[in-house]
PyMOL Python script that loads the backbone (N, CA, C, O; Angstrom):
from pymol import cmd

cmd.read_pdbstr("""\
ATOM      1  N   UNK A   1     105.983  28.396  10.162  1.00  0.00           N
ATOM      2  CA  UNK A   1     105.388  27.377   9.306  1.00  0.00           C
ATOM      3  C   UNK A   1     105.673  26.011   9.932  1.00  0.00           C
ATOM      4  O   UNK A   1     106.819  25.678  10.237  1.00  0.00           O
ATOM      5  N   UNK A   2     104.643  25.254  10.110  1.00  0.00           N
ATOM      6  CA  UNK A   2     104.834  23.941  10.708  1.00  0.00           C
ATOM      7  C   UNK A   2     105.272  22.933   9.650  1.00  0.00           C
ATOM      8  O   UNK A   2     105.188  23.176   8.446  1.00  0.00           O
ATOM      9  N   UNK A   3     105.733  21.813  10.141  1.00  0.00           N
ATOM     10  CA  UNK A   3     106.216  20.766   9.237  1.00  0.00           C
ATOM     11  C   UNK A   3     105.093  20.233   8.360  1.00  0.00           C
ATOM     12  O   UNK A   3     105.318  19.922   7.190  1.00  0.00           O
ATOM     13  N   UNK A   4     103.880  20.123   8.912  1.00  0.00           N
ATOM     14  CA  UNK A   4     102.754  19.611   8.118  1.00  0.00           C
ATOM     15  C   UNK A   4     102.393  20.586   6.996  1.00  0.00           C
ATOM     16  O   UNK A   4     102.016  20.152   5.907  1.00  0.00           O
ATOM     17  N   UNK A   5     102.502  21.910   7.243  1.00  0.00           N
ATOM     18  CA  UNK A   5     102.243  22.889   6.183  1.00  0.00           C
ATOM     19  C   UNK A   5     103.257  22.741   5.056  1.00  0.00           C
ATOM     20  O   UNK A   5     102.906  22.791   3.877  1.00  0.00           O
ATOM     21  N   UNK A   6     104.505  22.560   5.431  1.00  0.00           N
ATOM     22  CA  UNK A   6     105.557  22.381   4.438  1.00  0.00           C
ATOM     23  C   UNK A   6     105.310  21.124   3.611  1.00  0.00           C
ATOM     24  O   UNK A   6     105.470  21.134   2.390  1.00  0.00           O
ATOM     25  N   UNK A   7     104.920  20.042   4.284  1.00  0.00           N
ATOM     26  CA  UNK A   7     104.644  18.799   3.565  1.00  0.00           C
ATOM     27  C   UNK A   7     103.446  18.962   2.636  1.00  0.00           C
ATOM     28  O   UNK A   7     103.440  18.427   1.528  1.00  0.00           O
ATOM     29  N   UNK A   8     102.433  19.699   3.086  1.00  0.00           N
ATOM     30  CA  UNK A   8     101.261  19.936   2.230  1.00  0.00           C
ATOM     31  C   UNK A   8     101.652  20.746   1.000  1.00  0.00           C
ATOM     32  O   UNK A   8     101.197  20.454  -0.106  1.00  0.00           O
ATOM     33  N   UNK A   9     102.482  21.750   1.185  1.00  0.00           N
ATOM     34  CA  UNK A   9     102.931  22.567   0.052  1.00  0.00           C
ATOM     35  C   UNK A   9     103.774  21.741  -0.922  1.00  0.00           C
ATOM     36  O   UNK A   9     103.651  21.881  -2.139  1.00  0.00           O
ATOM     37  N   UNK A  10     104.626  20.883  -0.372  1.00  0.00           N
ATOM     38  CA  UNK A  10     105.447  20.028  -1.232  1.00  0.00           C
ATOM     39  C   UNK A  10     104.561  19.053  -2.008  1.00  0.00           C
ATOM     40  O   UNK A  10     104.798  18.791  -3.188  1.00  0.00           O
ATOM     41  N   UNK A  11     103.536  18.517  -1.333  1.00  0.00           N
ATOM     42  CA  UNK A  11     102.626  17.588  -1.994  1.00  0.00           C
ATOM     43  C   UNK A  11     101.858  18.301  -3.106  1.00  0.00           C
ATOM     44  O   UNK A  11     101.720  17.762  -4.205  1.00  0.00           O
ATOM     45  N   UNK A  12     101.370  19.476  -2.838  1.00  0.00           N
ATOM     46  CA  UNK A  12     100.636  20.237  -3.849  1.00  0.00           C
ATOM     47  C   UNK A  12     101.530  20.581  -5.036  1.00  0.00           C
ATOM     48  O   UNK A  12     101.085  20.517  -6.182  1.00  0.00           O
ATOM     49  N   UNK A  13     102.775  20.943  -4.777  1.00  0.00           N
ATOM     50  CA  UNK A  13     103.712  21.244  -5.863  1.00  0.00           C
ATOM     51  C   UNK A  13     103.975  19.989  -6.697  1.00  0.00           C
ATOM     52  O   UNK A  13     104.080  20.053  -7.922  1.00  0.00           O
ATOM     53  N   UNK A  14     104.079  18.860  -6.019  1.00  0.00           N
ATOM     54  CA  UNK A  14     104.305  17.597  -6.725  1.00  0.00           C
ATOM     55  C   UNK A  14     103.093  17.264  -7.601  1.00  0.00           C
ATOM     56  O   UNK A  14     103.257  16.867  -8.755  1.00  0.00           O
ATOM     57  N   UNK A  15     101.872  17.426  -7.058  1.00  0.00           N
ATOM     58  CA  UNK A  15     100.661  17.154  -7.823  1.00  0.00           C
ATOM     59  C   UNK A  15     100.554  18.092  -9.030  1.00  0.00           C
ATOM     60  O   UNK A  15     100.163  17.667 -10.117  1.00  0.00           O
ATOM     61  N   UNK A  16     100.901  19.361  -8.836  1.00  0.00           N
ATOM     62  CA  UNK A  16     100.868  20.317  -9.942  1.00  0.00           C
ATOM     63  C   UNK A  16     101.851  19.911 -11.034  1.00  0.00           C
ATOM     64  O   UNK A  16     101.562  20.031 -12.225  1.00  0.00           O
ATOM     65  N   UNK A  17     103.009  19.433 -10.613  1.00  0.00           N
ATOM     66  CA  UNK A  17     104.018  18.991 -11.578  1.00  0.00           C
ATOM     67  C   UNK A  17     103.515  17.780 -12.355  1.00  0.00           C
ATOM     68  O   UNK A  17     103.675  17.713 -13.574  1.00  0.00           O
ATOM     69  N   UNK A  18     102.909  16.825 -11.657  1.00  0.00           N
ATOM     70  CA  UNK A  18     102.367  15.621 -12.302  1.00  0.00           C
ATOM     71  C   UNK A  18     101.255  16.011 -13.270  1.00  0.00           C
ATOM     72  O   UNK A  18     101.203  15.508 -14.393  1.00  0.00           O
ATOM     73  N   UNK A  19     100.374  16.897 -12.844  1.00  0.00           N
ATOM     74  CA  UNK A  19      99.230  17.277 -13.674  1.00  0.00           C
ATOM     75  C   UNK A  19      99.625  18.159 -14.857  1.00  0.00           C
ATOM     76  O   UNK A  19      98.846  18.308 -15.798  1.00  0.00           O
ATOM     77  N   UNK A  20     100.808  18.738 -14.822  1.00  0.00           N
ATOM     78  CA  UNK A  20     101.219  19.607 -15.923  1.00  0.00           C
ATOM     79  C   UNK A  20     101.637  18.815 -17.157  1.00  0.00           C
ATOM     80  O   UNK A  20     101.698  19.375 -18.252  1.00  0.00           O
ATOM     81  N   UNK A  21     101.922  17.542 -17.003  1.00  0.00           N
ATOM     82  CA  UNK A  21     102.321  16.696 -18.127  1.00  0.00           C
ATOM     83  C   UNK A  21     101.072  15.980 -18.628  1.00  0.00           C
ATOM     84  O   UNK A  21     100.410  15.285 -17.857  1.00  0.00           O
ATOM     85  N   UNK A  22     100.740  16.139 -19.910  1.00  0.00           N
ATOM     86  CA  UNK A  22      99.524  15.488 -20.416  1.00  0.00           C
ATOM     87  C   UNK A  22      99.669  13.969 -20.407  1.00  0.00           C
ATOM     88  O   UNK A  22     100.728  13.423 -20.718  1.00  0.00           O
ATOM     89  N   UNK A  23      98.600  13.320 -20.051  1.00  0.00           N
ATOM     90  CA  UNK A  23      98.586  11.865 -20.029  1.00  0.00           C
ATOM     91  C   UNK A  23      98.559  11.361 -21.468  1.00  0.00           C
ATOM     92  O   UNK A  23      97.783  11.869 -22.277  1.00  0.00           O
ATOM     93  N   UNK A  24      99.394  10.368 -21.809  1.00  0.00           N
ATOM     94  CA  UNK A  24      99.410   9.881 -23.205  1.00  0.00           C
ATOM     95  C   UNK A  24      98.067   9.256 -23.581  1.00  0.00           C
ATOM     96  O   UNK A  24      97.439   8.562 -22.782  1.00  0.00           O
ATOM     97  N   UNK A  25      97.653   9.516 -24.792  1.00  0.00           N
ATOM     98  CA  UNK A  25      96.406   8.956 -25.308  1.00  0.00           C
ATOM     99  C   UNK A  25      96.747   7.884 -26.337  1.00  0.00           C
ATOM    100  O   UNK A  25      97.551   8.110 -27.241  1.00  0.00           O
ATOM    101  N   UNK A  26      96.142   6.747 -26.195  1.00  0.00           N
ATOM    102  CA  UNK A  26      96.379   5.635 -27.115  1.00  0.00           C
ATOM    103  C   UNK A  26      95.130   5.421 -27.953  1.00  0.00           C
ATOM    104  O   UNK A  26      94.030   5.296 -27.415  1.00  0.00           O
ATOM    105  N   UNK A  27      95.296   5.378 -29.263  1.00  0.00           N
ATOM    106  CA  UNK A  27      94.138   5.121 -30.114  1.00  0.00           C
ATOM    107  C   UNK A  27      93.779   3.640 -30.073  1.00  0.00           C
ATOM    108  O   UNK A  27      92.605   3.290 -29.954  1.00  0.00           O
ATOM    109  N   UNK A  28      94.773   2.774 -30.170  1.00  0.00           N
ATOM    110  CA  UNK A  28      94.531   1.335 -30.062  1.00  0.00           C
ATOM    111  C   UNK A  28      95.624   0.746 -29.178  1.00  0.00           C
ATOM    112  O   UNK A  28      96.794   1.112 -29.279  1.00  0.00           O
ATOM    113  N   UNK A  29      95.229  -0.138 -28.344  1.00  0.00           N
ATOM    114  CA  UNK A  29      96.174  -0.826 -27.476  1.00  0.00           C
ATOM    115  C   UNK A  29      96.407  -2.209 -28.059  1.00  0.00           C
ATOM    116  O   UNK A  29      95.478  -3.010 -28.164  1.00  0.00           O
ATOM    117  N   UNK A  30      97.637  -2.487 -28.436  1.00  0.00           N
ATOM    118  CA  UNK A  30      97.966  -3.762 -29.066  1.00  0.00           C
ATOM    119  C   UNK A  30      98.737  -4.612 -28.060  1.00  0.00           C
ATOM    120  O   UNK A  30      99.848  -4.270 -27.653  1.00  0.00           O
ATOM    121  N   UNK A  31      98.135  -5.699 -27.679  1.00  0.00           N
ATOM    122  CA  UNK A  31      98.771  -6.638 -26.757  1.00  0.00           C
ATOM    123  C   UNK A  31      99.160  -7.862 -27.574  1.00  0.00           C
ATOM    124  O   UNK A  31      98.299  -8.491 -28.189  1.00  0.00           O
ATOM    125  N   UNK A  32     100.446  -8.209 -27.589  1.00  0.00           N
ATOM    126  CA  UNK A  32     100.850  -9.380 -28.381  1.00  0.00           C
ATOM    127  C   UNK A  32     100.221 -10.651 -27.823  1.00  0.00           C
ATOM    128  O   UNK A  32      99.960 -10.737 -26.623  1.00  0.00           O
ATOM    129  N   UNK A  33      99.978 -11.625 -28.672  1.00  0.00           N
ATOM    130  CA  UNK A  33      99.385 -12.876 -28.191  1.00  0.00           C
ATOM    131  C   UNK A  33     100.321 -13.556 -27.189  1.00  0.00           C
ATOM    132  O   UNK A  33     101.536 -13.604 -27.379  1.00  0.00           O
ATOM    133  N   UNK A  34      99.731 -14.068 -26.139  1.00  0.00           N
ATOM    134  CA  UNK A  34     100.501 -14.716 -25.095  1.00  0.00           C
ATOM    135  C   UNK A  34     100.529 -16.216 -25.326  1.00  0.00           C
ATOM    136  O   UNK A  34      99.510 -16.802 -25.692  1.00  0.00           O
ATOM    137  N   UNK A  35     101.689 -16.854 -25.117  1.00  0.00           N
ATOM    138  CA  UNK A  35     101.740 -18.308 -25.302  1.00  0.00           C
ATOM    139  C   UNK A  35     100.971 -19.015 -24.184  1.00  0.00           C
ATOM    140  O   UNK A  35     100.870 -18.520 -23.062  1.00  0.00           O
ATOM    141  N   UNK A  36     100.442 -20.171 -24.524  1.00  0.00           N
ATOM    142  CA  UNK A  36      99.742 -20.963 -23.514  1.00  0.00           C
ATOM    143  C   UNK A  36     100.763 -21.660 -22.620  1.00  0.00           C
ATOM    144  O   UNK A  36     101.947 -21.724 -22.950  1.00  0.00           O
ATOM    145  N   UNK A  37     100.301 -22.174 -21.503  1.00  0.00           N
ATOM    146  CA  UNK A  37     101.197 -22.886 -20.582  1.00  0.00           C
ATOM    147  C   UNK A  37     101.794 -24.115 -21.268  1.00  0.00           C
ATOM    148  O   UNK A  37     102.955 -24.450 -21.033  1.00  0.00           O
ATOM    149  N   UNK A  38     101.018 -24.783 -22.105  1.00  0.00           N
ATOM    150  CA  UNK A  38     101.522 -25.967 -22.804  1.00  0.00           C
ATOM    151  C   UNK A  38     102.644 -25.579 -23.762  1.00  0.00           C
ATOM    152  O   UNK A  38     103.637 -26.297 -23.879  1.00  0.00           O
ATOM    153  N   UNK A  39     102.489 -24.440 -24.451  1.00  0.00           N
ATOM    154  CA  UNK A  39     103.540 -23.989 -25.363  1.00  0.00           C
ATOM    155  C   UNK A  39     104.813 -23.651 -24.601  1.00  0.00           C
ATOM    156  O   UNK A  39     105.911 -23.974 -25.055  1.00  0.00           O
ATOM    157  N   UNK A  40     104.676 -23.004 -23.448  1.00  0.00           N
ATOM    158  CA  UNK A  40     105.845 -22.646 -22.647  1.00  0.00           C
ATOM    159  C   UNK A  40     106.544 -23.900 -22.139  1.00  0.00           C
ATOM    160  O   UNK A  40     107.769 -24.000 -22.204  1.00  0.00           O
ATOM    161  N   UNK A  41     105.763 -24.865 -21.630  1.00  0.00           N
ATOM    162  CA  UNK A  41     106.353 -26.113 -21.133  1.00  0.00           C
ATOM    163  C   UNK A  41     107.064 -26.867 -22.249  1.00  0.00           C
ATOM    164  O   UNK A  41     108.147 -27.412 -22.032  1.00  0.00           O
ATOM    165  N   UNK A  42     106.468 -26.906 -23.446  1.00  0.00           N
ATOM    166  CA  UNK A  42     107.088 -27.608 -24.573  1.00  0.00           C
ATOM    167  C   UNK A  42     108.392 -26.921 -24.958  1.00  0.00           C
ATOM    168  O   UNK A  42     109.379 -27.592 -25.259  1.00  0.00           O
ATOM    169  N   UNK A  43     108.406 -25.600 -24.951  1.00  0.00           N
ATOM    170  CA  UNK A  43     109.624 -24.859 -25.305  1.00  0.00           C
ATOM    171  C   UNK A  43     110.721 -25.117 -24.273  1.00  0.00           C
ATOM    172  O   UNK A  43     111.885 -25.295 -24.630  1.00  0.00           O
ATOM    173  N   UNK A  44     110.345 -25.134 -22.997  1.00  0.00           N
ATOM    174  CA  UNK A  44     111.347 -25.381 -21.945  1.00  0.00           C
ATOM    175  C   UNK A  44     111.927 -26.780 -22.049  1.00  0.00           C
ATOM    176  O   UNK A  44     113.136 -26.961 -21.904  1.00  0.00           O
ATOM    177  N   UNK A  45     111.088 -27.766 -22.296  1.00  0.00           N
ATOM    178  CA  UNK A  45     111.608 -29.137 -22.381  1.00  0.00           C
ATOM    179  C   UNK A  45     112.481 -29.286 -23.633  1.00  0.00           C
ATOM    180  O   UNK A  45     113.488 -29.994 -23.605  1.00  0.00           O
ATOM    181  N   UNK A  46     112.098 -28.621 -24.732  1.00  0.00           N
ATOM    182  CA  UNK A  46     112.909 -28.673 -25.949  1.00  0.00           C
ATOM    183  C   UNK A  46     114.262 -28.012 -25.707  1.00  0.00           C
ATOM    184  O   UNK A  46     115.290 -28.515 -26.160  1.00  0.00           O
ATOM    185  N   UNK A  47     114.265 -26.872 -24.984  1.00  0.00           N
ATOM    186  CA  UNK A  47     115.519 -26.198 -24.675  1.00  0.00           C
ATOM    187  C   UNK A  47     116.396 -27.049 -23.759  1.00  0.00           C
ATOM    188  O   UNK A  47     117.619 -27.045 -23.899  1.00  0.00           O
ATOM    189  N   UNK A  48     115.793 -27.773 -22.831  1.00  0.00           N
ATOM    190  CA  UNK A  48     116.565 -28.620 -21.925  1.00  0.00           C
ATOM    191  C   UNK A  48     117.222 -29.760 -22.699  1.00  0.00           C
ATOM    192  O   UNK A  48     118.378 -30.100 -22.448  1.00  0.00           O
ATOM    193  N   UNK A  49     116.481 -30.352 -23.641  1.00  0.00           N
ATOM    194  CA  UNK A  49     117.069 -31.424 -24.457  1.00  0.00           C
ATOM    195  C   UNK A  49     118.181 -30.873 -25.336  1.00  0.00           C
ATOM    196  O   UNK A  49     119.214 -31.519 -25.510  1.00  0.00           O
ATOM    197  N   UNK A  50     117.978 -29.692 -25.887  1.00  0.00           N
ATOM    198  CA  UNK A  50     118.971 -29.082 -26.762  1.00  0.00           C
ATOM    199  C   UNK A  50     120.241 -28.783 -25.970  1.00  0.00           C
ATOM    200  O   UNK A  50     121.345 -28.957 -26.487  1.00  0.00           O
ATOM    201  N   UNK A  51     120.097 -28.338 -24.729  1.00  0.00           N
ATOM    202  CA  UNK A  51     121.266 -28.019 -23.910  1.00  0.00           C
ATOM    203  C   UNK A  51     122.104 -29.267 -23.660  1.00  0.00           C
ATOM    204  O   UNK A  51     123.333 -29.208 -23.704  1.00  0.00           O
ATOM    205  N   UNK A  52     121.455 -30.382 -23.400  1.00  0.00           N
ATOM    206  CA  UNK A  52     122.187 -31.622 -23.143  1.00  0.00           C
ATOM    207  C   UNK A  52     122.901 -32.120 -24.397  1.00  0.00           C
ATOM    208  O   UNK A  52     123.995 -32.676 -24.305  1.00  0.00           O
ATOM    209  N   UNK A  53     122.297 -31.927 -25.558  1.00  0.00           N
ATOM    210  CA  UNK A  53     122.909 -32.377 -26.798  1.00  0.00           C
ATOM    211  C   UNK A  53     124.030 -31.432 -27.218  1.00  0.00           C
ATOM    212  O   UNK A  53     125.097 -31.883 -27.636  1.00  0.00           O
ATOM    213  N   UNK A  54     123.800 -30.142 -27.111  1.00  0.00           N
ATOM    214  CA  UNK A  54     124.774 -29.162 -27.568  1.00  0.00           C
ATOM    215  C   UNK A  54     125.990 -29.071 -26.653  1.00  0.00           C
ATOM    216  O   UNK A  54     127.083 -28.744 -27.114  1.00  0.00           O
ATOM    217  N   UNK A  55     125.816 -29.354 -25.366  1.00  0.00           N
ATOM    218  CA  UNK A  55     126.910 -29.204 -24.427  1.00  0.00           C
ATOM    219  C   UNK A  55     126.976 -30.445 -23.525  1.00  0.00           C
ATOM    220  O   UNK A  55     126.617 -30.365 -22.350  1.00  0.00           O
ATOM    221  N   UNK A  56     127.424 -31.576 -24.047  1.00  0.00           N
ATOM    222  CA  UNK A  56     127.413 -32.810 -23.252  1.00  0.00           C
ATOM    223  C   UNK A  56     128.438 -32.805 -22.123  1.00  0.00           C
ATOM    224  O   UNK A  56     128.357 -33.660 -21.241  1.00  0.00           O
ATOM    225  N   UNK A  57     129.386 -31.893 -22.110  1.00  0.00           N
ATOM    226  CA  UNK A  57     130.412 -31.882 -21.065  1.00  0.00           C
ATOM    227  C   UNK A  57     130.025 -31.003 -19.885  1.00  0.00           C
ATOM    228  O   UNK A  57     130.767 -30.928 -18.906  1.00  0.00           O
ATOM    229  N   UNK A  58     128.894 -30.346 -19.959  1.00  0.00           N
ATOM    230  CA  UNK A  58     128.500 -29.444 -18.877  1.00  0.00           C
ATOM    231  C   UNK A  58     128.147 -30.244 -17.630  1.00  0.00           C
ATOM    232  O   UNK A  58     127.357 -31.186 -17.692  1.00  0.00           O
ATOM    233  N   UNK A  59     128.726 -29.872 -16.514  1.00  0.00           N
ATOM    234  CA  UNK A  59     128.458 -30.560 -15.267  1.00  0.00           C
ATOM    235  C   UNK A  59     127.218 -29.995 -14.621  1.00  0.00           C
ATOM    236  O   UNK A  59     127.014 -28.782 -14.573  1.00  0.00           O
ATOM    237  N   UNK A  60     126.405 -30.883 -14.132  1.00  0.00           N
ATOM    238  CA  UNK A  60     125.193 -30.495 -13.417  1.00  0.00           C
ATOM    239  C   UNK A  60     125.360 -30.875 -11.958  1.00  0.00           C
ATOM    240  O   UNK A  60     126.252 -31.641 -11.596  1.00  0.00           O
ATOM    241  N   UNK A  61     124.496 -30.332 -11.139  1.00  0.00           N
ATOM    242  CA  UNK A  61     124.577 -30.535  -9.700  1.00  0.00           C
ATOM    243  C   UNK A  61     124.605 -32.020  -9.317  1.00  0.00           C
ATOM    244  O   UNK A  61     125.295 -32.387  -8.365  1.00  0.00           O
ATOM    245  N   UNK A  62     123.888 -32.863 -10.021  1.00  0.00           N
ATOM    246  CA  UNK A  62     123.810 -34.283  -9.691  1.00  0.00           C
ATOM    247  C   UNK A  62     125.059 -35.072 -10.045  1.00  0.00           C
ATOM    248  O   UNK A  62     125.196 -36.216  -9.610  1.00  0.00           O
ATOM    249  N   UNK A  63     125.985 -34.495 -10.827  1.00  0.00           N
ATOM    250  CA  UNK A  63     127.170 -35.238 -11.283  1.00  0.00           C
ATOM    251  C   UNK A  63     128.399 -35.009 -10.421  1.00  0.00           C
ATOM    252  O   UNK A  63     129.483 -35.467 -10.785  1.00  0.00           O
ATOM    253  N   UNK A  64     128.278 -34.333  -9.316  1.00  0.00           N
ATOM    254  CA  UNK A  64     129.447 -34.044  -8.489  1.00  0.00           C
ATOM    255  C   UNK A  64     129.785 -35.135  -7.564  1.00  0.00           C
ATOM    256  O   UNK A  64     130.749 -35.026  -6.806  1.00  0.00           O
TER     257      UNK A  64
END
""", "prot")
cmd.dss("prot")
cmd.show_as("cartoon", "prot")
cmd.util.cbc("prot")
cmd.orient("prot")
């Protein structure tokens, strides 16, 4: 048996194993609403301001 025959048999066994498991069926696909870029930017800037207020002793790279 050549190496290519062995690889073909292994591939076929792998495909049979994959095909033996039923593919999940979804009745409805629910994708949560995604925030807009403006919402993400506003949240990041709000978090940055909150970090400075909540932890005024934290050292940043520019303060060394």
